[in-house]
DOLUMBA-69219 format. One record per residue: residue in three letters; z, y, x of N, C-alpha, C, O in turn. Coordinates in steps of 0.05 Angstrom, whole numbers, plus 32768, in hexadecimal, padded with zeros to 4 digits. Example, Ala and Ser with C-alpha at 12.3 -4.5 7.8 and 13.67 -1.06 7.14 Angstrom:
ALA809C7F8E8108809C7FA680F6809C7FBE810880A97FBE811D/SER808E7FD38101808F7FEB8111809D8001810280A18017810C/
This chain:
UNK82B88513870D82D18515870B82DE84FD86FC82E2850386E4/UNK82E484E6870282E584D186F4830084D186E1830284C386CD/UNK831884E386EB833084DA86E3832A84EF86C7833684EA86B2/UNK831B850086C9831C851486AF8304850C869F82FD851C868E/UNK82F784F686A282DB84E8869482E484E3867682F784D5866F/UNK82D384F0866782D484EA864E82C384E6863D82B184F68641/UNK82BC84D6862982A184D1861B829584E8860C82A184ED85F7/UNK828484F58611827B850D85FE8260850585FA825384F68609/UNK8257851285E1823B850985D8822B852A85D88213852985D2/UNK8234853F85DC8222855685E08234856E85E5824B857485DF/UNK8220857985F18235859B85FA823985A985E7822785AB85D6/UNK824E85B585E6825B85C985D2825D85E685D6827385F285D7/UNK824685F285D88246861085E0824E861D85C8824B861285B2/UNK8257863185CA825D864285B38271864385A08272864F858B/UNK8281863185AC829F8629859882AF8641859C82AD864F85B0/UNK82BD8645858B82D68657858782E98653859D82F1863C85A3/UNK82F1866885AA8306866285C48321865A85B58324865C859D/UNK8330865185C6834D864085C1835F865E85BE8369866C85D0/UNK835E866385A5836F867C8596838C86718599839C868285A0/UNK8393865E859783B28659859C83B6865A85BB83CC866485C0/UNK83AA865285D183AF865785ED83AF867685F383BD86808605/UNK839D868785DF839D86A585E883B686AF85DB83C586BF85E6/UNK83BB86A585C383D586AF85B783EF86AB85CB83FF86BD85D0/UNK83F0869685D48409868E85E4840A86A685FF841E86B38606/UNK83F286A6860983F386B4862083FD86D58613840C86E38620/UNK83F486DB860183FB86FD85F7841786FB85EE8424871085F1/UNK842586E685E4843886E685D9844E86E685F4846186F485F3/UNK844A86D5860B845886D7861A845786F1862B846A86F88639/UNK843E8700862A843C871A8638844A87338625844F8749862E/UNK844F872B8611845D874085FD847A873C8600848A874E8601/UNK84828720860084A0871A860D84A48729862384B687398626/UNK8490872386358497872F8653849F874A864E84B687508654/UNK848F875C864384928778863E84B1877D863084BE87918636/UNK84B7876D862184D38772861984EA876A862D85008775862E/UNK84E4875A863884F7874E865084F4876486638508876F866A/UNK84DE876C866D84DC8778868584EA8797867F84F487A7868F/UNK84E7879B866584F487B4865B851387B9865F851D87CE8666/UNK8521879F8659853B879D865B854787988675856087998679/UNK853487918685853C878786A5853A87A186B3854D87A886C2/UNK852987AF86B1852587C486BE852C87E386B7852A87F586C8/UNK853287E686A1853D87FF868E854A880F869D85438827869F/UNK8561880586A98578881386B2856F881A86D28575882F86DB/UNK8561880886E08558881186FA8545882586F7854788378707/UNK8533882786E7851F883C86DD8528885186DC851D886486E8/UNK8542885586CB8553886986C5855E887386DC855D888C86E0/UNK8568886486ED857C886B86FE8564887D871785678895871D/UNK8552886D871E853788748734852888868732852188958744/UNK851F8886871385078896870F850D88A886F584FA88B686EC/UNK852988A886EA852D88B586D7851B88AF86BB851888C086A8/UNK8511889486BC84FE888D86A98505886B869B84FC885786A6/UNK850F88698689851888508682850188398682850288218688/UNK84ED8848867B84D28836867584BC8837868B84A488328687/UNK84CA883F86A984B9883F86BB84AC882986C68496882A86D2/UNK84B8881586C384AA87FB86D1849A87EF86B4848687E186B6/UNK84A387F4869F849387EA868B847A87F7868A846687E98685/UNK8477880E868C845E881F8690844C881686A68433881386A4/UNK845B881286BA844E880C86D7843D87F086D0842687ED86D7/UNK844E87DA86BF844587C186BB842C87C586A8841987B786AE/UNK842787D48692841587D8868183FF87E6868F83E887DE868E/UNK840587FB869C83EE880B86AA83E287FD86C183CA87FF86C2/UNK83EE87EE86D783E787E286EC83E087C386E783CF87B886F5/UNK83EC87B686D283E7879D86D083DA879586B683C7878586B6/UNK83E4879E86A183DD8796868783BF879E868283AE878D867E/UNK83BA87B8868383A287C48681838A87B88694837587AE868B/UNK838F87B986AC837E87AA86C0837A879186B38362878B86B0/UNK838E877E86AA838E876486A7837F8762868A8372874E8687/UNK838087718677836D8772865B835187728661834087658655/UNK834C8786867A83348789868383238771868E830B876D868B/UNK83388762869D8336874A86AC832F873586978319872A8697/UNK833F87308687833E87208671832687228663831E870B865F/UNK83198733865C82FD873A864F82E78731865D82D387268653/UNK82ED8738867982D68731868982D48710868E82BF8703868E/UNK82ED8707869382F086EA869282E686DF867B82D786CC867E/UNK82EC86E7866182E286DD864982CA86E1863F82C086D3862D/UNK82BC86F8864B829F86FA863D828686F08657826E86EF8650/UNK828F86E98670828286DB8681828586BE8681829A86B18684/UNK826986B5867E8267869A86798271868C86958269869186AC/UNK82838679868D8296866F86A68284866186BA828B865F86D2/UNK826F865886B3825C864886CB8256865D86DF8258865886F7/UNK824E867386D58249868886EE825A868E8703825586988719/UNK8276868786F78287869087158281867687298287867A8741/UNK827786618722826E864A873382618651874E8268864A8764/UNK824A866387478239866C875482458683876E823E86828786/UNK825686978761826386AC8770827C869E877C828586A98790/UNK8288868B877482A28684878082A7868A879C82BA869987A2/UNK8295868187B08299868387CA8296869E87D782A286A587EB/UNK828786AA87CB828586C987CE829F86D987C882AA86E887D9/UNK82A786D487B282C286DC87AB82DA86D687B982ED86E587BC/UNK82D886BB87C582EC86B387D682E886C387ED82FD86CB87F9/UNK82D186CB87F882CE86D6881982D986F3881482EB86FD8822/UNK82CF8700880082DA871D87FB82FB871B87F88309872A8805/UNK8305870987E98321870887E5832F8703880483438710880A/UNK832386F18814832B86F3883283278709883D833B87128848/UNK83138715883E83138730884E832587488846832A87598856/UNK832D8749882B83418758881F835C8755882C836A87668834/UNK83608738882C837787318838837E873888548396873B885A/UNK8366873C886A83658745887B836C876288818379876C8893/UNK835E876E886983668786886D838087978868838387AF886C/UNK83948782885E83B08789885C83BE878A887583D7878E8875/UNK83B18788888B83BC878A88A583B087A288B783B387A788CF/UNK839F87B288A4839487C688B083A287E388A483B487E38892/UNK839787F888B083A28811889E83A2880F888083B488198872/UNK838D8800887483928802885883A487F2884D83AB87F48836/UNK83AC87E2885D83C787D4885083E087E3885583E287F38868/UNK83F287DD8845840D87E6884A842487D18846842287BE8836/UNK843987D58856845787C3884F846887CC8840846687E3883A/UNK847A87BE8836848F87BC882284A287A78824849B8790881F/UNK84BB87AB882B84D28797883084C48781884384C28769883D/UNK84BA878D885B84B3877A88708499876A8869849487558877/UNK848A8771885984778760885184588774884A84568787883B/UNK844487688859842B87788858841B876B8848840A875C8852/UNK841D876D8829840C875F881483F98772880583EA876A87F3/UNK83FB878C880E83F0879A87F683D787AB880583D787AF881E/UNK83C887B387F683AE87C787FC83B687DA87ED83C087D787D6/UNK83B287F387FB83B3880C87EC8399882087F1838F88268807/UNK8391882887D98378883E87D8837F885287C6837E884D87AE/UNK8387886A87CF8393887E87C183AE887587AC83C2886A87B6/UNK83AD8878879383C48871878683C38856877983D3884D8769/UNK83AD8849878483A9882A877883B38815879083AE881987A8/UNK83BE8804878683C787EB879B83CC87D4878F83D587D28778/UNK83C787BF879E83C387A4879483C9879087A883C4879787BF/UNK83D2877B87A583D6876287BB83BA874E87B683B5874187A2/UNK83AA875087CC8397873C87D08397872387C88386871687BC/UNK83B5871A87D383B986FC87D583BE86F587B783BE86DD87B2/UNK83C4870587A283C786FF878983AB86F1877F83AA86DC8772/UNK839687008786837886F7877C837286DF8789835C86D58785/UNK838086D58797837686B587A3838186A38789837A868B8786/UNK839086B0877A839886968760837B8697874C8379868A8737/UNK836786A98756834E86A88747833A8699875A833286828755/UNK833486AB8773831F86A987838320868E8790830B86828794/UNK8339868287988340866A87A6833C86548792832C86428795/UNK83488657877F8342863E87668326863C875C831D86258757/UNK83168654875982F98651875582E98642876C82D786328768/UNK82F0864A878282DF863E879782E98622879B82D7861387A2/UNK830186158798830285FE879782F985E9878682F685D2878B/UNK82F785FA876A82E985EC875582D085E9875382C385D78748/UNK82C78600876182A385FF876B829F85E8877A828E85D78772/UNK82AE85E3879182AB85D387A782B385B987A282A685A687AD/UNK82C785B4879382D08595878882BA858C877282B185758770/UNK82B185A18760829D8599874B827C85958756826A858D8747/UNK8278859D87718261859A8779825C857F878A824785748791/UNK82778578878F8275856087A5827E85488796828E854C8784/UNK82788530879A8285851C87948296851287A9828D850487BB/UNK82B3851A87A582C6851687BA82D084F987BD82E084F287CE/UNK82C284E587A782C984CB87AC82BA84B987BC82BF84A287C3/UNK82A384C887C0828A84BC87D0829184BC87EE829A84D087FA/UNK828E84A687FA829C84A68815828F84BC8825829E84CC882F/UNK827384C08829826A84D48837827084F68833826B85078844/UNK827A84F9881A82838517881682A38514881482AF85298811/UNK82B284FD881482CB8500881782D68510882982E485248822/UNK82D2850B883F82DB8518885C82D58536885982E58548885B/UNK82B6853A885382AE8555885382BB8568884182C085808845/UNK82C28559882982D48568881482EF8572881D82F68589881D/UNK82FD855C8827831685608832831B85778849832E85868849/UNK83068576885D830985848873830185A68866830D85BA886D/UNK82F285A6885982ED85C5884A830185CA883E830985E08845/UNK831085BD882D832685C5881B833A85CA8830834685DF8830/UNK833F85B78844835685BE8854835185D5886A836485E08875/UNK833885DB886F833185F088808334860F8872833D8623887D/UNK832B860B885B832A8626884C834B862888458355863E8849/UNK835B8616883C83728616883383848623884E83978632884C/UNK837B861B8863838F8622887E83878641888583988650888F/UNK836E86488880836C86648883837786768872837D868D887A/UNK837A866F88558385867A884083A3867C884A83B08691884E/UNK83AA8666884D83CB8665885283D38672886B83EB8679886C/UNK83C58676887F83CE8682889883CB86A3888D83DA86B28898/UNK83BB86AD887C83B886C9887B83CF86D3886683D786EA8865/UNK83D986BC885483ED86C48845840A86BE884F841D86C98843/UNK840F86AE8864842286A8886D842886BE887F843F86C7887B/UNK841A86CB8892841B86DE88A5842586FF8897842F871188A4/UNK841E8700887C84238713886B8443871D886B844887358867/UNK8457870D886F845886F18866845D86EC8845846C86FA8838/UNK845286DC883D845586D58822845186B4881D843E86A98812/UNK846E86A5882984678689882B845D8683880F8447867A880A/UNK846F868787FF846F867787E38454867987D48449866787C8/UNK844B869687DA8430869887CA841A867E87D8840A867287CA/UNK841D867A87F5840E866187FC8414864887F18403863787ED/UNK842D864587EC8432862A87DC8427862987C2841E861387B9/UNK8426864287B2841E863B879983FD863B879E83F086288797/UNK83F1865287AA83D3864887A783C8862D87B383BA861E87A6/UNK83CF862887CE83C7861387D683D385FD87C883C285EB87C5/UNK83EA85F587BF83F885E687B183E285DD879383DD85C78788/UNK83DC85F1878F83C985EF877083AD85E3877C83A585CE8771/UNK839F85EE8792838985E28799838B85C487A1837985B5879C/UNK83A685BB87AE83AB85A387B483AE8592879B83A7857B879F/UNK83B88598878083B7859087678398858A875E839285758752/UNK8387859C87648369859A8761835D8588876E834D85788763/UNK836285878788835985778797836185548791835385418796/UNK8379855587868382853B87848372853087698366851A8769/UNK837285448750836685378739834685368740833A852B872E/UNK8338853E8752831C8541875683118529875F82F985258761/UNK832785148766832484F38772832984F3878B832084E08798/UNK833785088797834484FF87B5834E84E787B8835A84DC87A5/UNK834C84D987D4835984C487D9837484C787DE837C84DF87E2/UNK838984B087DE83A084B687DC83A984BE87F883BE84CC87FC/UNK839384B18812839C84B68829839584D6883083A484E08841/UNK838584E5882683818500882D8399850F882083A58522882B/UNK83A08506880783BB851787FB83D5850E880883E9851B8803/UNK83D784F9881883EE84F2882483E88503884183FD850D884A/UNK83D68505884C83D38515886183D98534885983EB853E8866/UNK83CF853F884A83D18559884183EE855F883C83FA85738844/UNK83FA854A882C8419854F882884268552884384368564884A/UNK841F853D88518430853C886D84328559887C844585678883/UNK8410855C887E84098579888C841C8592887E842785A4888C/UNK841D85908867842685AA8857844785AB885A845385C08859/UNK84548591885C8472858F886384738598887D848485AA8881/UNK8463858F8892846B859888AB846885B488AF847985C188BB/UNK845485BF88A7844F85DF88AB846985ED88A1847985F988AF/UNK846A85E78883848485F4887784A485EF888784B486018886/UNK84A885DA889184B985D6889E84BA85E088BB84D085E688C5/UNK84A285E188CB84A685F288E384A5861188DF84AF861F88F0/UNK849A861D88C884A3863788C384BD864288BA84C6865988BD/UNK84C8862D88AE84E3863288AC84F7863288C0850A864288BF/UNK84F3862188D284FF862088EF84FB86398901850D8645890D/UNK84E5863E890284D78655891A84E2866F890884E786828917/UNK84E5867388F584E1868B88E584FF868D88D88504868188C3/UNK8514869D88E4852C869E88DA852E86A588C0853F869988B4/UNK851F86B988B1852686C18898851A86A88881852586A4886C/UNK8507869A8889850186868877851986718876852186678861/UNK8522866D88908539865B889185548667887F855F86588870/UNK855A867C8883856E86888873856C86818854857D86788846/UNK85518689884D854C867F8830855886658826856386618811/UNK85538651883D855B8638883185798633883B858586208833/UNK85848643884C85A1863E885185B6863A883985C9862A883C/UNK85B2864B882185C48640880E85C68626880685DB861C87FD/UNK85AE861C880985AC85FD87FE85B285E6881285B885CF880B/UNK85AF85EF883085B285DC884185C485E5885785BB85E1886E/UNK85DD85F2885685EE8602886985EF85F5887E85EB85FF8894/UNK85F485DA887A85FE85C8889985E385C688A785E185CA88BF/UNK85CE85C1889985B485BD88A985AD85D288BA85A585D088D1/UNK85B085F088A885A9860788B585B7860E88CB85AF861B88DE/UNK85D2860488C685E5860888E485DB85FC88FB85D58609890F/UNK85D985E188F885D185D1890E85B285DC891985AD85DC8931/UNK85A385E48909858385EA8911858886068920857F86098937/UNK8597861D891285988632892185B2863F891E85B7864D8909/UNK85C6863C893385DD8647892A85E08666892B85F18673891E/UNK85CA8672893D85C5868D893D85BC869C892685BB86B48925/UNK85B6868A891185AD869D88F985BE86B388F185D686B288F4/UNK85B286C888E585C686DB88D785CF86D688C585C386D288B0/UNK85EA86D388CA85FF86D388B385F886E1889785F486D58882/UNK85F686FB889C85EE8711888485D8870A887485D5870F885C/UNK85C486FB888785AB86F7887685B086DD886385A686DB884C/UNK85C386C8886F85C986B4886385DB86BF884685D286BB882F/UNK85F386CB884A85FF86D4883385F086E5882085F686E68808/UNK85DD86F3882B85D18706881685C286EB880385C686E987EA/UNK85B486DB881085A686C987FD85BB86B887EB85B586B187D4/UNK85D186B387F685E086A887E185EE86B887D185F486AD87BB/UNK85F786D287D485F786E087C085E886E587A985F186E98792/UNK85CC86E587B385BA86E7879F85B886CF878C85B686D18774/UNK85BB86B6879985C186A5878585D8869D877485D98693875D/UNK85EB86A48784860786A68773860386B48759860886AA8743/UNK85F986D1875D85FB86DF874785E786D8873485ED86D9871C/UNK85CE86D0873B85BB86BD872785CA86AB871985C886AB8700/UNK85D8869B872385E38688871385FC868F87038604868086F1/UNK860A86A7870C861C86B286F9860F86BE86DE861786BE86C7/UNK85FB86C686E985EA86DB86D485E086C086B885E686C186A0/UNK85D586AF86C285CF869286B285E28688869F85DE86838688/UNK85FC868686AF860F867C86A6861986918690861986888679/UNK861F86A68694862786BE8682861986B98666862586B98650/UNK860186B7866A85F086AE865085FA869C863C85FA86A28624/UNK86038688864586118676863485F88667862085E186658628/UNK85FF8660860A85EA864F85F985D5866785EC85BC866485ED/UNK85E2867F85E185CD869285D485CC86A685E485B686B185E2/UNK85DF86B385F985D886C6860885E886DC860185F386D985EC/UNK85EC86F4860E85F78709860685F0871E85F985FF873185F4/UNK85D5871C85F385C2873285DF85AF874185F085B5874A8606/UNK859C874485E88583875285F38591876C85FE85A2877785F0/UNK858A877486158590878E862685AB878E863385B2879D8645/UNK85BB877B862585D3877B862D85DF8769864B85F687648652/UNK85C88765865685CF8759867385E08767868685D2877B868A/UNK85F3876A86938602877386A285FD876F86C08604878186CF/UNK85F2875B86C885E6875286E185D1876086EF85CC87608707/UNK85C5876F86D785A5877C86E385AF879486EB859E87A386F5/UNK85C6879E86E985C887BA86F185CE87C1871285C787D6871C/UNK85DC87AC872085DB87B0873E85DD8797874785D78796875F/UNK85E48782873D85E78765874985D08758875185CC874F8768/UNK85C18756873C85AB87488742859587538752858C87668745/UNK8587875087688572875A8771855A875587658556873E875E/UNK854787698761852F87628753852E875B8739851F87498731/UNK8544876C87238545875C870C852C875A86FB852B874B86E8/UNK851C876887018503876D86F584EC8762870084D6876786F7/UNK84F3874D871D84DD8740872284EA8725872E84E787108720/UNK84F78723874784FE870B874C850F86FB873E851086E38741/UNK852187088729853B870287208537870386FF854A86FB86F1/UNK8523870B86F6851D871086DD852586F586C8852B86F986B1/UNK852386DE86D2852D86C786C2854486C486C0854A86B286B0/UNK855886D086CB857686CC86CF858086E086B8859386DB86A9/UNK856F86FC86B88577871086AA856D8704868B857C870A8679/UNK855D86FA8686855286EE866E856886D88664857286D9864D/UNK856E86C48676858186B1866E859E86BA866D85B086AC8664/UNK85A286D6867785BE86E4866C85BA86EA865285CA86E38641/UNK85A486FA864C85A28708862D859B86F7861985A086FD8602/UNK858D86DE861E858486CF860D859086AF860D858B869D85FC/UNK859E86AC862285B2868F8625859D867B86278584867F8629/UNK85AB865F8626859C8645862C857F864486158568863E861C/UNK8589864C85F98575864C85E7855E865B85F08549864E85F5/UNK855F867985F4854C868685FD853586828613851D86878613/UNK854C8673862D853E8669863F85308650863C851E864A864B/UNK85388641862B852786248629850F862A861884FA861D861B/UNK85118643860384FC864585F984E48654860C84CD864F8606/UNK84E98662861D84DA866E863084CD8658863D84B58656863E/UNK84DE8648864684CB8630865884C2861D864884B2860D8652/UNK84C8861A863084B4860C861884998613861884868604861A/UNK849A86338614847D8641860D8474863E862A845E86338627/UNK847886428641846A863986588461861D8658844A8618865E/UNK8473860B8652846B85F0864D845385EB863C844385D98642/UNK844E85FC8622843D85FC861084278603861C841585F3861F/UNK8426861D8625840F8629863883FE8611864783E986068640/UNK840C860E865A840385F8866B83F885DD865E83E485D18667/UNK840585D4864A83FE85BB863F83E185C2863283CD85B7863B/UNK83E085D3861F83C985E0861583B085E8862D839985E68625/UNK83B585EF864783A685F08659839B85D28662838485CC8667/UNK83AE85C6866283AB85A7866B83958599865B8381858E8665/UNK839C859A863B838F858F8628836F859C862C835B858E8626/UNK836D85B68635835085BC863A834085AC864A832A85A28645/UNK835285AA866483488599867C83398581866E8322857C8674/UNK834985738659833C855E86558324855F863D8316854C8636/UNK8324857886358310857B861F82F58583862C82DF857F8621/UNK82F88590864482DB859F865082CE858B865382D785748650/UNK82B38594865C829B857F866082928580867B828185708683/UNK829B859286898292858F86A682AA859486BA82C0859F86B5/UNK82A1858986D182B9858A86E982C585A586EE82DD85AA86EF/UNK82AF85B986EF82B385D386FC82CE85E186E582E385ED86EC/UNK82C885DB86CF82D685E786B382F885D986BD830C85E786C3/UNK82F785BD86BD830985AD86BD832285BA86D3833A85BD86D0/UNK831085BF86E9831A85C38703832A85E08705834085E6870E/UNK831585EF86F88324860D86F8833B860B86E88351861386EF/UNK8334860086CD834F860386BE836B85F186C4838285F586BD/UNK836385DD86D3837D85CA86E3838685E086FA839D85DE8702/UNK837785F1870483818602871E838C8614871083A486178717/UNK8382862886F98394863B86F183B2863486E683C6864186EB/UNK83AF861B86D683C6861186C983DE860786DA83F5860586D2/UNK83D385FF86FB83E985F8870983EF8612871C840486118729/UNK83E08626871C83EE864487248408864C8711841E86538719/UNK8402864986F78413865686E4842C864386EA8442864B86F0/UNK8426862786E6843E861786E8844E86198704846386268703/UNK844786118717845086198730845E8632873484748633873F/UNK84518646872C8462865E8731847D8664871D8493866C8726/UNK8477865D8701848F865B86EE84A2864786FA84B9864E86FA/UNK849C862E870484B2861D870984BF862A872484D8862A8725/UNK84B38632873484BF8642874E84D28653874184EA864C8740/UNK84CB8668873684DD8680872B84F88675871E850F867A8724/UNK84ED8664870A8506865A86F88519864B870B85318650870D/UNK850C8637871B85218622872A852E86378740854686378744/UNK851F8648874B8531865787618547866F87538558867B8760/UNK85438673873985598683872985718671872785888677872B/UNK85668653871D857C86488717858B8635872D859D86268728/UNK8580863A8744858D862D875E85878613876485978604876F/UNK8566860B875C855A85F28764854E85FA877A855185E8878B/UNK8541860E87848532861A8796853F863687A5854D86458799/UNK8537863887C1853E865087CC852E866A87BD8517866687B6/UNK853A868087BA8531869687B28514869D87C08516869E87D8/UNK84FF869F87B884E586A287C484D686BB87BD84C386BF87CC/UNK84DB86CD87A784CE86E487A284B886DD878F84A786EE878A/UNK84B886C9878584A186C1877084A586CF875284B986CE8745/UNK848E86DB874A849586E78732849086D4871C848286C08722/UNK849886D68707849B86C786EB847E86CF86DE847B86E786D8/UNK846986BC86DA845186C686D1845486D386B9846686CC86AA/UNK844386E786B4843A86F78698845987088698845A87198686/UNK846E870586A584898713869F8490872586B5848F873D86B1/UNK8497871B86CE84A2872C86E1848F874886E68478874986DD/UNK8497875986F2848F877186F7847C876C870B8483875A871A/UNK84608779870F844E8773872084328779871884288765870F/UNK8424878D8718840D8793870F83F6877C871483EB87708701/UNK83F18778873083DE8767873583E38747872A83D287378723/UNK83FD8742872A84038727872683F68720870483E8870D86FD/UNK8401873B86F283FB873586D583DE873D86D783D4872C86C8/UNK83CC874B86E083B2874E86E083A4873886E78392873086D8/UNK83AA872B86FF839D87128708839E86FA86F5838A86EC86F1/UNK83BA86F486E883BF86DD86D683B386E486BB83B186D086AC/UNK83AC86F886B283A186FC869583848700869D837587028689/UNK8378870086B8835986FB86BE835786DD86BC834686D286AF/UNK836D86CF86CB836886AF86C8836386A886A78350869B869F/UNK837686B28698837486A9867E836086B1866D836086A88656/UNK835186BE8673833886CB866B832086B9866D831186B2865A/UNK831D86B1868A830D8696869183148681868383038671867C/UNK832C867C867D8338865D8671832A86658654831D86548647/UNK832E867E864A8323867D86318305867E862A82FD86798614/UNK82F58684863E82E18681864082D28663864282BC865D8639/UNK82E48654864E82DE8634865682E4862A863B82D586198630/UNK82FA8632862F83028620861682EC862B85FE82EB861E85E9/UNK82DF863D860082C7864685E982AE863585F082A1862885DF/UNK82A78635860B828A8628861382918609861E827D85FC8623/UNK82A985FC862382A585E5863082BD85D1862982C985C08636/UNK82BF85DC861082D985C5860182C985B685EE82B485BF85E3/UNK82D7859785E982CB858985D482CE859485B882C4858885A5/
């Protein structure tokens, strides 16, 4: 992988892990608990007579499994994942098929969860690990710049991406497909892919997303607040209530952010979280943070994510083998894309898509998976960094 080639004299096993990176991760998690407590306490009190209902759920269903996943990722030598990556992806795909059986259950019109007794999780979230590990294994095992292997690698990447994308989209969870496959595309690009393949992939992705938006009204409704004239000309029969609902969501989010001003109204003093903002502990949590901590607090949070992604990118260049580099690159892309989409949608730059803010938004599976990813990264920083 020439783009990441660095001159190294010897392997460096047994180094200490990147404690600075680990510290950033758990600092964001701790801040997330504080933000989630503020955003969800009133809803928890009204719906469950427990102000800490959602915080307790986040700890029990997300943080504790995530800590286990983190240590599993940290103590298992990272190259072992390369051997089992294809099998992990196959298991993940099988679990995603199960969401359409009686074992799955739907909520808010989406079939994304598997339910086993009192335990439930989203198989699509696991793709952030299994899909990334599979692609890292694939691309690090093939010289994609050699002509004989270029097209083989491309078609393998495209075929698996299409299979995964279809299973996610029919749930439906279009933005999850964008995050997972987009991260895979970043990995493919930096593995040495030709610009011809990159252009073909981008063109294919734009065509698919545009087609989905046109043929599925609820997706078009998400875009309506941004391109009302286009929406009207494409589909005059669109439900105006749906368009107004999304416009209302956007307007209230912008009002919340604007209310925060420079320094914010103070922790726990957001008024929009009570009834105006939908999903204040999930889809809209950045708006609540911006209202309570203002521009300064919002900028500090964004800067913290930037430092985290920068530190992971730095590890990409310090790592000694392609599998490690591509794995970290894929994980950092997932976190970066997810954070950008969440913050941009709350700020009016993108349609609302229901993407959580990494480490912060309410969602047990998402937090557990992200912490597991970081455990693998910590192991790589220990065994494969200069």
